[in-house]
C-alpha positions as CSV (number, residue, x, y, z in Angstrom):
1,X,0.0,0.0,0.0
2,X,1.3,3.5,-0.9
3,X,2.4,5.7,2.0
4,X,1.6,9.4,2.6
5,X,3.3,11.3,5.4
6,X,1.3,14.1,7.0
7,X,3.4,16.8,8.7
8,X,1.5,18.7,11.3
9,X,2.6,21.1,14.0
10,X,2.4,18.0,16.3
11,X,2.1,14.4,15.5
12,X,-1.4,14.5,16.7
13,X,-2.3,17.5,14.5
14,X,-4.6,15.7,12.0
15,X,-6.5,17.4,9.2
16,X,-10.2,16.5,8.6
17,X,-11.4,14.2,5.8
18,X,-8.3,12.0,5.6
19,X,-10.4,9.1,6.8
20,X,-11.8,9.0,3.2
21,X,-8.4,7.7,2.1
22,X,-8.6,4.7,4.5
23,X,-8.0,1.4,2.9
24,X,-6.4,3.0,-0.1
25,X,-3.2,4.5,1.4
26,X,-1.2,4.2,4.6
27,X,-1.1,7.5,6.5
28,X,1.8,8.3,8.8
29,X,1.5,11.4,11.0
30,X,4.6,13.3,12.3
31,X,5.9,16.7,13.3
32,X,9.1,18.5,12.2
33,X,11.3,16.6,14.7
34,X,10.2,13.2,13.4
35,X,9.9,13.9,9.7
36,X,13.2,12.4,8.8
37,X,12.2,9.1,10.5
38,X,8.8,9.1,8.8
39,X,9.9,9.8,5.2
40,X,11.7,6.6,4.1
41,X,9.4,4.6,1.9
42,X,6.8,7.5,1.6
43,X,5.8,8.5,-1.9
44,X,3.8,11.6,-0.9
45,X,4.1,14.3,1.8
46,X,1.3,16.5,2.9
47,X,2.6,19.7,4.6
48,X,-0.3,20.5,6.8
49,X,2.1,22.6,8.8
50,X,2.6,25.0,5.9
51,X,5.1,27.2,7.8
52,X,7.5,24.3,8.3
53,X,10.9,24.3,6.6
54,X,11.9,20.9,7.9
55,X,11.7,19.1,4.6
56,X,15.1,20.5,3.5
57,X,16.8,19.1,6.6
58,X,15.1,15.8,6.1
59,X,15.7,15.6,2.4
60,X,18.3,12.8,2.7
61,X,15.5,10.5,3.9
62,X,13.1,11.3,1.0
63,X,14.5,8.9,-1.6
64,X,11.0,7.5,-2.5
65,X,9.2,10.8,-2.5
66,X,7.3,11.6,-5.6
67,X,4.8,14.3,-4.6
68,X,4.7,17.1,-2.0
69,X,1.5,19.1,-1.3
70,X,1.7,22.2,0.8
71,X,-1.5,23.6,2.4
72,X,-0.6,27.2,1.4
73,X,-0.4,29.0,-1.9
74,X,3.1,30.3,-1.1
75,X,6.2,28.1,-1.6
76,X,9.0,30.4,-0.6
77,X,9.9,28.3,2.5
78,X,9.7,25.1,0.5
79,X,11.6,25.4,-2.8
80,X,15.1,24.7,-1.7
81,X,17.6,23.8,-4.5
82,X,17.5,20.0,-4.1
83,X,13.7,19.9,-4.3
84,X,13.7,22.2,-7.3
85,X,16.2,20.1,-9.2
86,X,14.4,16.8,-8.3
87,X,11.5,15.2,-10.2
88,X,9.3,15.5,-7.2
89,X,6.0,17.2,-8.1
90,X,4.9,20.1,-5.8
91,X,1.3,21.2,-5.6
92,X,-0.1,24.0,-3.5
93,X,-3.4,25.5,-2.1
94,X,-4.1,27.7,-5.1
95,X,-7.6,29.1,-5.0
96,X,-8.4,28.6,-1.3
97,X,-7.4,32.1,-0.2
98,X,-8.2,34.2,-3.2
99,X,-11.6,35.7,-2.3
100,X,-10.9,36.0,1.5
101,X,-7.7,38.0,0.9
102,X,-9.4,40.2,-1.8
103,X,-12.2,40.9,0.7
104,X,-9.6,41.8,3.4
105,X,-8.0,44.3,0.9
106,X,-11.3,45.9,0.1
107,X,-12.1,46.2,3.8
108,X,-8.7,47.8,4.5
109,X,-9.3,50.4,1.7
110,X,-12.8,51.1,3.0
111,X,-11.6,51.5,6.6
112,X,-9.2,54.2,5.6
113,X,-11.6,55.9,3.1
114,X,-14.4,56.0,5.7
115,X,-12.0,56.9,8.6
116,X,-13.3,54.0,10.7
117,X,-10.4,54.3,13.2
118,X,-11.6,57.8,14.2
119,X,-15.2,56.5,14.4
120,X,-14.3,53.9,16.9
121,X,-12.2,56.4,19.0
122,X,-15.1,58.9,19.0
123,X,-17.6,56.2,20.0
124,X,-15.4,55.1,22.8
125,X,-15.4,58.7,24.1
126,X,-19.2,59.0,23.5
127,X,-18.4,62.0,21.3
128,X,-20.9,62.9,18.5
129,X,-18.9,64.6,15.7
130,X,-20.0,65.0,12.1
131,X,-17.3,64.4,9.5
132,X,-16.9,63.9,5.8
133,X,-15.1,60.9,4.4
134,X,-13.7,59.8,1.0
135,X,-15.3,58.0,-1.9
136,X,-13.6,54.7,-2.8
137,X,-15.2,54.9,-6.2
138,X,-12.9,56.8,-8.5
139,X,-9.7,56.1,-6.5
140,X,-6.7,54.3,-8.0
141,X,-5.1,51.1,-6.9
142,X,-1.9,49.5,-8.0
143,X,-1.8,45.7,-7.3
144,X,1.8,44.5,-7.2
145,X,1.5,40.8,-8.1
146,X,-0.6,39.6,-10.9
147,X,-1.4,36.0,-10.0
148,X,-4.7,34.5,-8.9
149,X,-5.2,36.5,-5.7
150,X,-3.9,39.7,-7.3
151,X,-6.5,39.2,-10.0
152,X,-9.3,38.5,-7.5
153,X,-8.3,41.7,-5.7
154,X,-8.5,43.6,-9.1
155,X,-11.9,42.2,-9.9
156,X,-13.4,43.0,-6.5
157,X,-12.0,46.6,-6.4
158,X,-13.1,47.2,-10.0
159,X,-16.6,46.1,-9.0
160,X,-16.8,49.0,-6.5
161,X,-15.5,51.6,-9.0
162,X,-11.8,51.6,-8.2
163,X,-9.5,52.1,-11.2
164,X,-7.0,49.2,-11.0
165,X,-3.6,48.6,-12.6
166,X,-1.2,45.6,-12.0
167,X,2.5,45.4,-11.7
168,X,4.1,42.1,-12.8
169,X,7.1,40.6,-14.5
170,X,5.9,41.5,-18.0
171,X,4.3,44.7,-19.1
172,X,1.1,44.2,-21.1
173,X,-1.5,46.9,-22.1
174,X,-4.7,44.8,-22.4
175,X,-5.0,42.5,-19.4
176,X,-8.6,41.3,-18.7
177,X,-8.4,42.0,-15.0
178,X,-6.0,44.8,-14.6
179,X,-6.4,46.7,-17.8
180,X,-2.8,47.7,-17.9
181,X,0.0,45.8,-16.3
182,X,3.3,47.7,-15.8
183,X,6.7,46.1,-15.2
184,X,7.5,45.6,-11.5
185,X,11.1,46.4,-12.5
186,X,9.9,49.9,-13.0
187,X,7.8,50.1,-9.9
188,X,9.1,53.4,-8.7
189,X,7.9,55.0,-11.9
190,X,4.3,53.9,-11.3
191,X,3.5,53.9,-7.6
192,X,2.9,57.7,-7.7
193,X,-0.2,57.0,-9.9
194,X,-2.0,55.1,-7.1
195,X,-3.9,56.1,-4.1
196,X,-3.6,52.6,-2.7
197,X,-0.6,50.3,-3.4
198,X,-1.2,46.6,-2.6
199,X,1.7,44.2,-2.2
200,X,0.8,40.6,-3.1
201,X,3.9,39.6,-5.0
202,X,5.9,36.4,-4.3
203,X,9.0,36.6,-2.2
204,X,12.1,35.7,-4.2
205,X,15.5,37.1,-5.0
206,X,14.0,39.8,-7.3
207,X,11.3,40.9,-5.0
208,X,12.9,40.8,-1.6
209,X,13.0,44.4,-0.3
210,X,11.3,45.8,-3.4
211,X,9.4,48.3,-1.2
212,X,12.2,50.5,0.1
213,X,12.9,54.1,0.9
214,X,12.9,55.2,-2.8
215,X,9.7,53.3,-3.5
216,X,7.8,54.9,-0.6
217,X,9.2,58.3,-1.5
218,X,7.8,57.9,-5.0
219,X,4.3,57.3,-3.7
220,X,1.7,60.0,-3.0
221,X,2.1,61.4,0.5
222,X,-1.6,60.5,0.9
223,X,-1.0,56.9,-0.2
224,X,-2.2,53.8,1.6
225,X,0.2,50.8,1.5
226,X,-1.3,47.4,2.0
227,X,0.9,44.2,2.4
228,X,-0.9,40.9,2.1
229,X,2.1,39.1,0.5
230,X,5.2,38.6,2.6
231,X,6.9,40.8,5.1
232,X,10.2,40.3,3.3
233,X,8.9,42.4,0.3
234,X,9.4,45.5,2.5
235,X,12.4,47.1,4.0
236,X,10.7,47.6,7.4
237,X,13.0,50.4,8.6
238,X,12.3,52.3,5.4
239,X,8.5,51.8,5.8
240,X,8.8,53.2,9.4
241,X,10.8,56.1,8.1
242,X,8.3,56.8,5.4
243,X,5.5,56.9,7.8
244,X,7.4,59.2,10.2
245,X,8.3,61.6,7.4
246,X,4.8,61.6,5.9
247,X,6.0,60.1,2.6
248,X,2.9,57.9,2.9
249,X,-0.2,58.3,5.0
250,X,-1.3,54.8,5.9
251,X,-0.1,51.2,6.1
252,X,-2.2,48.1,6.6
253,X,0.1,45.2,7.4
254,X,-1.1,41.6,7.5
255,X,2.5,40.3,7.3
256,X,5.8,41.6,8.6
257,X,9.4,40.6,8.3
258,X,9.6,38.8,11.6
259,X,6.4,37.2,12.9
260,X,5.0,37.7,15.4
261,X,5.8,41.4,15.3
262,X,8.1,42.2,18.3
263,X,6.4,44.2,21.0
264,X,9.1,46.9,20.8
265,X,8.3,47.7,17.1
266,X,7.2,51.3,16.6
267,X,4.6,50.1,14.1
268,X,2.3,49.0,16.9
269,X,1.7,52.6,18.0
270,X,2.2,54.7,14.8
271,X,-0.7,56.8,13.6
272,X,-2.2,55.4,10.4
273,X,-0.9,51.8,10.8
274,X,-3.2,48.8,11.0
275,X,-1.7,45.4,11.9
276,X,-3.3,42.0,11.7
277,X,-1.7,38.7,12.6
278,X,-1.2,37.1,9.2
279,X,-4.9,36.3,8.9
280,X,-6.2,38.0,5.8
281,X,-7.0,34.7,4.1
282,X,-8.2,32.8,7.2
283,X,-12.0,32.9,7.2
284,X,-14.2,30.3,9.0
285,X,-13.7,26.9,7.4
286,X,-10.4,27.6,5.8
287,X,-8.7,24.5,7.4
288,X,-11.5,22.3,6.1
289,X,-11.2,23.8,2.6
290,X,-7.4,23.1,2.7
291,X,-7.9,19.5,3.8
292,X,-10.7,18.9,1.2
293,X,-8.4,20.2,-1.6
294,X,-5.6,17.7,-0.5
295,X,-8.0,14.7,-0.3
296,X,-9.4,15.4,-3.8
297,X,-5.8,15.7,-5.1
298,X,-4.8,12.5,-3.3
299,X,-7.7,10.6,-4.9
300,X,-6.5,11.8,-8.3
301,X,-3.0,10.7,-7.5
302,X,-4.0,7.3,-6.4
303,X,-6.1,6.8,-9.6
304,X,-3.3,8.0,-11.8
305,X,-5.0,11.2,-12.9
306,X,-3.3,14.6,-13.2
307,X,-2.8,16.6,-10.1
308,X,-4.3,20.0,-9.7
309,X,-2.4,23.2,-8.8
310,X,1.1,22.0,-9.8
311,X,3.8,24.5,-9.0
312,X,6.3,25.4,-11.7
313,X,9.4,24.8,-9.7
314,X,11.7,26.0,-12.5
315,X,9.9,29.3,-12.8
316,X,9.5,30.2,-9.2
317,X,12.4,30.4,-6.8
318,X,9.8,31.3,-4.2
319,X,6.3,32.5,-3.8
320,X,4.1,34.5,-1.6
321,X,1.4,33.0,0.5
322,X,-0.8,33.9,-2.4
323,X,1.5,32.6,-5.1
324,X,1.3,35.7,-7.4
325,X,3.7,36.6,-10.0
326,X,5.5,40.0,-9.8
């Protein structure tokens, strides 16, 4: 019987629905510490603990491995050179997080446009103060990262009247979701066009630190920066400096360079900064959707059918949680 190893945060961390594979495959559950002992003889690995980087350390024990599925769309912690060069197929959780993250981005833009932070503060003080807020319709958003989630963000923002452009590896003038896609290599020439700049790009050698002092300085001083990709896309000290100098007005950060964000970080208390705990895609039922996706793929694998959501290892030295090209 074929063997699948399931890597959880603990050996007892078991995803739902795997009982549907009973009698068709032997399942071994392990954690990072016991992965190397569990891998010999296993043909497939399900990375339920999608933050784990333990496969690289255990690679010497993976001689029989043929397929790895990671329960996240991002693969930047997974694609180490030996895996990339091997014939092992890698699949990911493409599609599970698209709409939730797009809704998070829309909510972040609305929160700033409608000045909800001040509303909550006034309510806490029982203070009735009439104000005027901004229209989201007619504003401009640059989505940096043009993969599946970037496209869902573009479609949702367009539906409420936001003018959207994308930034990706290749410039193209007639994209069905973004209209115009500019080259991310020329990002600093284009960020000044946007009221909102949304980072959803993969994290790799070409995108690491792409949002730096020069990029923030090129934005409107009223700009709102939203990061739902990876913290490593941003030079964090430069972001802090940009907020302090007023180079940009707002930042919504679902991801930061080092998670959890250290208590001493000035980002916690800065005006115009909203921080969430890497949760933009995590709506009720997300774990069940991730597990269901793997089980469906496992059935296809056992029956000799093509796997869904295969990662192009040669074309991606890494990827954001949302797997978008930049």
